C-alpha positions as CSV (number, residue, x, y, z in Angstrom):
1,M,-113.8,15.5,-23.5
2,R,-111.1,16.3,-26.0
3,P,-111.6,14.6,-29.3
4,L,-107.7,14.2,-29.5
5,F,-107.9,11.7,-26.7
6,T,-111.4,10.2,-27.1
7,G,-111.6,10.2,-31.1
8,P,-114.4,12.1,-32.8
9,L,-118.1,11.3,-32.5
10,T,-119.0,8.1,-34.5
11,V,-122.1,6.7,-36.1
12,E,-122.1,3.1,-35.7
13,T,-124.7,1.2,-38.0
14,V,-126.0,-2.2,-37.2
15,T,-128.8,-4.5,-38.7
16,V,-130.8,-6.6,-36.5
17,P,-133.1,-9.4,-37.6
18,I,-136.4,-9.4,-35.9
19,C,-138.8,-12.5,-36.0
20,D,-142.3,-11.9,-37.1
21,L,-141.4,-8.1,-37.9
22,P,-144.5,-6.5,-39.3
23,G,-143.8,-5.9,-43.1
24,R,-144.5,-2.1,-42.8
25,L,-141.6,-1.9,-40.4
26,E,-138.9,-3.4,-42.7
27,G,-136.1,-1.3,-42.8
28,C,-137.2,0.8,-39.7
29,R,-134.3,2.7,-38.2
30,I,-133.9,3.5,-34.6
31,V,-131.3,6.0,-33.5
32,Q,-129.7,5.3,-29.9
33,L,-128.1,8.1,-27.6
34,S,-127.1,7.1,-24.1
35,D,-125.2,8.3,-21.0
36,F,-125.0,12.1,-21.5
37,H,-123.7,12.9,-17.9
38,F,-124.7,16.4,-18.6
39,D,-123.2,18.4,-15.6
40,G,-121.1,21.1,-17.0
41,E,-118.1,18.9,-16.8
42,R,-118.5,15.6,-18.7
43,L,-120.2,16.6,-22.0
44,S,-119.7,19.8,-23.8
45,V,-122.6,21.7,-25.2
46,G,-120.8,21.7,-28.5
47,L,-120.7,17.5,-28.7
48,L,-124.1,17.4,-27.3
49,Q,-125.4,19.7,-30.2
50,Q,-123.3,17.9,-32.8
51,A,-124.9,14.6,-31.7
52,I,-128.3,16.0,-32.0
53,D,-127.8,17.3,-35.4
54,R,-126.2,14.2,-36.6
55,V,-129.3,12.3,-35.2
56,N,-131.8,14.7,-37.2
57,D,-129.6,14.4,-40.3
58,L,-130.1,10.6,-40.3
59,K,-134.0,11.0,-40.3
60,P,-134.8,8.1,-38.1
61,D,-138.1,6.5,-37.6
62,L,-137.6,6.5,-33.8
63,V,-135.1,7.8,-31.4
64,A,-134.2,5.8,-28.1
65,L,-132.5,7.4,-25.2
66,T,-131.1,4.8,-22.7
67,G,-130.4,6.6,-19.5
68,D,-127.8,8.6,-17.3
69,Y,-128.8,11.9,-18.4
70,V,-127.0,13.7,-15.3
71,T,-124.4,12.5,-12.9
72,H,-125.2,13.6,-9.3
73,D,-127.4,16.7,-9.1
74,P,-130.7,16.4,-11.3
75,A,-131.1,20.1,-11.8
76,P,-129.0,20.1,-15.4
77,I,-131.9,18.1,-16.8
78,F,-133.6,21.3,-17.0
79,T,-130.9,22.7,-19.6
80,L,-130.4,19.3,-21.3
81,V,-134.2,18.7,-22.3
82,T,-134.0,22.0,-24.2
83,Y,-131.5,20.1,-26.5
84,L,-133.1,16.8,-26.5
85,S,-136.6,18.6,-27.6
86,Q,-134.7,19.3,-30.8
87,L,-134.5,15.5,-31.6
88,K,-136.6,14.8,-34.5
89,S,-137.9,11.5,-35.9
90,R,-141.0,9.9,-37.6
91,Y,-142.7,8.4,-34.5
92,G,-141.0,10.2,-31.6
93,T,-138.3,9.7,-28.8
94,V,-138.5,6.9,-26.2
95,A,-136.4,6.9,-23.2
96,V,-135.5,5.1,-20.0
97,L,-133.6,6.3,-16.9
98,G,-130.2,5.0,-15.7
99,N,-128.6,4.5,-12.1
100,H,-127.1,8.2,-12.0
101,D,-131.1,9.1,-12.6
102,N,-132.3,7.3,-9.9
103,R,-130.1,8.3,-6.9
104,T,-132.8,9.8,-4.9
105,L,-136.7,9.5,-5.4
106,G,-137.0,13.1,-5.8
107,G,-134.2,13.3,-8.4
108,R,-136.0,10.3,-10.4
109,Y,-139.2,12.1,-10.6
110,T,-137.6,15.4,-11.6
111,I,-135.8,13.7,-14.4
112,L,-138.9,11.8,-15.6
113,R,-141.2,14.8,-15.4
114,S,-138.7,17.0,-17.1
115,L,-138.3,14.6,-20.2
116,Q,-142.0,13.9,-20.3
117,Q,-142.7,17.6,-20.4
118,A,-140.1,17.8,-23.3
119,G,-142.4,15.4,-25.3
120,I,-140.2,12.4,-24.6
121,C,-142.0,9.2,-23.9
122,T,-140.1,8.3,-20.7
123,L,-140.9,4.7,-19.3
124,W,-140.1,3.0,-16.0
125,N,-141.4,-0.5,-16.3
126,D,-144.0,0.5,-18.7
127,I,-145.0,-0.4,-22.4
128,A,-145.4,2.2,-25.3
129,Y,-146.6,1.8,-28.7
130,P,-144.7,4.3,-30.9
131,L,-144.2,2.0,-33.9
132,G,-147.7,0.5,-33.5
133,D,-149.4,-2.2,-31.6
134,D,-147.4,-5.1,-33.3
135,L,-144.2,-4.0,-32.1
136,P,-144.2,-2.6,-28.6
137,V,-141.5,-0.8,-26.9
138,V,-140.8,-1.9,-23.2
139,G,-139.0,0.4,-20.9
140,L,-137.6,-1.1,-17.7
141,A,-136.7,0.5,-14.4
142,D,-133.0,0.6,-13.7
143,F,-131.3,-2.8,-13.1
144,W,-129.9,-1.7,-9.7
145,S,-133.5,-0.2,-8.5
146,R,-136.0,-2.0,-6.4
147,E,-138.6,-1.8,-9.1
148,F,-136.4,-3.8,-11.6
149,R,-137.4,-7.1,-9.5
150,T,-140.9,-6.7,-11.0
151,A,-139.9,-6.0,-14.5
152,H,-141.2,-9.7,-15.5
153,R,-144.7,-8.4,-14.7
154,V,-144.3,-6.1,-17.6
155,L,-143.1,-8.7,-19.9
156,K,-145.8,-11.0,-18.9
157,T,-148.5,-8.9,-20.3
158,L,-147.2,-9.4,-23.9
159,P,-148.1,-12.6,-25.9
160,A,-144.9,-14.9,-26.5
161,S,-145.7,-14.7,-30.3
162,Q,-145.2,-10.9,-30.4
163,P,-142.0,-9.3,-31.2
164,R,-140.8,-6.5,-28.6
165,L,-138.0,-4.0,-28.2
166,V,-136.7,-3.4,-24.6
167,L,-134.8,-0.4,-23.3
168,S,-132.6,-1.2,-20.3
169,H,-129.9,1.1,-19.1
170,N,-127.4,-1.6,-17.7
171,P,-126.6,-4.5,-20.1
172,D,-126.3,-6.7,-17.1
173,S,-130.2,-6.9,-17.1
174,A,-129.7,-9.1,-20.4
175,E,-128.7,-12.0,-18.2
176,V,-132.0,-11.9,-16.3
177,L,-134.0,-11.1,-19.1
178,A,-132.8,-14.0,-21.0
179,R,-135.7,-16.2,-20.2
180,W,-137.9,-13.8,-21.8
181,R,-138.4,-13.0,-25.6
182,I,-136.4,-9.8,-26.2
183,D,-136.0,-9.4,-29.8
184,L,-133.7,-6.3,-29.3
185,Q,-132.5,-4.9,-25.9
186,L,-130.8,-1.3,-26.3
187,S,-128.5,-0.5,-23.3
188,G,-125.6,1.7,-22.4
189,H,-124.0,2.2,-19.0
190,T,-120.6,0.8,-19.7
191,H,-119.4,3.9,-21.7
192,G,-117.5,1.6,-23.9
193,G,-115.1,0.8,-21.1
194,Q,-114.0,4.6,-21.4
195,I,-110.1,3.6,-21.7
196,V,-109.5,1.5,-24.7
197,L,-106.0,0.2,-25.0
198,P,-104.6,-0.2,-28.8
199,G,-104.3,-3.5,-29.7
200,V,-105.7,-4.8,-26.2
201,G,-109.1,-3.5,-25.9
202,P,-111.1,-1.8,-23.1
203,A,-109.0,-1.7,-19.9
204,A,-111.7,-2.5,-17.6
205,A,-112.7,-5.6,-19.5
206,V,-108.9,-6.8,-19.4
207,S,-108.6,-5.9,-15.7
208,Q,-111.8,-8.1,-15.0
209,A,-110.7,-11.0,-16.9
210,L,-107.3,-11.0,-15.0
211,R,-109.2,-10.5,-11.6
212,L,-111.4,-13.3,-12.0
213,A,-108.8,-15.7,-13.3
214,V,-106.9,-15.0,-10.1
215,L,-109.9,-15.0,-7.9
216,S,-111.2,-18.4,-9.3
217,K,-107.8,-20.2,-8.1
218,L,-108.5,-18.8,-4.3
219,P,-110.0,-21.8,-2.4
220,F,-111.8,-19.3,-0.1
221,D,-113.5,-17.2,-2.7
222,R,-117.0,-17.9,-4.0
223,P,-118.9,-17.0,-7.3
224,H,-121.5,-14.7,-5.5
225,R,-118.7,-12.8,-3.7
226,K,-117.3,-12.1,-6.9
227,R,-120.1,-10.7,-8.3
228,K,-120.4,-8.2,-5.4
229,R,-117.0,-6.7,-6.1
230,L,-117.8,-6.0,-9.7
231,K,-119.8,-2.7,-8.8
232,I,-120.2,-1.0,-12.2
233,V,-121.0,-4.0,-14.6
234,H,-120.4,-7.6,-14.3
235,H,-120.4,-8.8,-18.0
236,W,-117.7,-6.7,-19.3
237,E,-117.6,-9.0,-22.3
238,W,-120.5,-6.8,-23.5
239,V,-118.7,-3.7,-23.1
240,S,-120.2,-2.2,-26.5
241,G,-121.8,-3.3,-29.6
242,L,-124.0,-6.1,-30.7
243,H,-124.1,-9.4,-28.9
244,R,-126.2,-12.4,-28.6
245,V,-127.6,-13.3,-25.0
246,G,-129.4,-16.5,-25.6
247,A,-131.7,-16.2,-28.1
248,N,-131.9,-12.4,-27.6
249,H,-130.1,-9.4,-29.3
250,L,-128.3,-7.0,-27.3
251,Y,-126.7,-3.8,-28.4
252,I,-124.7,-1.6,-25.9
253,N,-124.0,2.2,-27.1
254,R,-120.8,3.6,-25.6
255,G,-122.6,7.0,-24.7
256,L,-121.8,10.7,-25.1
257,G,-120.6,11.6,-21.8
258,T,-118.1,10.1,-19.4
259,Y,-117.2,9.6,-15.5
260,A,-113.8,9.7,-13.7
261,P,-111.2,8.9,-14.9
262,G,-112.4,10.0,-18.4
263,R,-112.2,8.5,-21.9
264,L,-109.2,7.4,-24.1
265,G,-109.5,6.1,-27.4
266,C,-113.2,5.4,-26.8
267,P,-115.2,7.7,-29.1
268,P,-118.7,8.8,-28.1
269,E,-121.3,7.1,-30.2
270,V,-124.7,7.8,-31.9
271,T,-126.1,4.2,-33.1
272,V,-128.2,3.3,-36.1
273,V,-130.2,0.1,-35.7
274,E,-132.0,-1.1,-38.8
275,L,-134.7,-3.7,-38.3
276,V,-135.0,-6.4,-40.7
277,S,-137.1,-9.7,-40.9
278,G,-135.4,-12.5,-39.3
């Protein structure tokens, strides 16, 4: 990626109110990275190191990684973890996998094991407590995986009165998770739309809006068929940034890497989320 076309690495800062946030975690800062696609083509070592240095300069309480470490071949994870192991924070690093990390069962286990061996708490339908027992971090299986169908069992183990953070690669999962208490969901997957047109917005979101407007007027079309056509993400209105999904908060990071056809006017992102009592 060339900064001339994508824009330079940016740090986006948001404040999210959390109901029943423990007093000791007031102002807790979580820094998020996502969508590396580290395969020798889509993310330069220079940009990766710049992002890691920026994270460490921020002195976060917790680092969250939200998937797609590789693109096709899982082998680049062995190099990537040597960089990710440089990440520093008060309570460590938590992570989930993305759809590209789950293309094969063997690839998934390779990536899980490599991240864990690098000291990164990597979750697949599991719960960790890096911030303490009173603010669990739930890491879910990728939305397109078979295991996501049982994600609700993980959430059921937590009392409804307890605040929680959720890491889930694909933001479309927020629609399914809206029936549960999710104080903050961190996602990636969209790459911010990759191509952002000045004065118009993400090209993919505009294209989908036009497509659905046309399809909705066709008498032979049905809503469930529309959904099948949208293979990357359904809710392009959640392309990046902070959103409300019912009572839940959802934040979508634009990611560091890219995928064909590449980025234009869509800078890679480091996110700083500050938690406050809500």
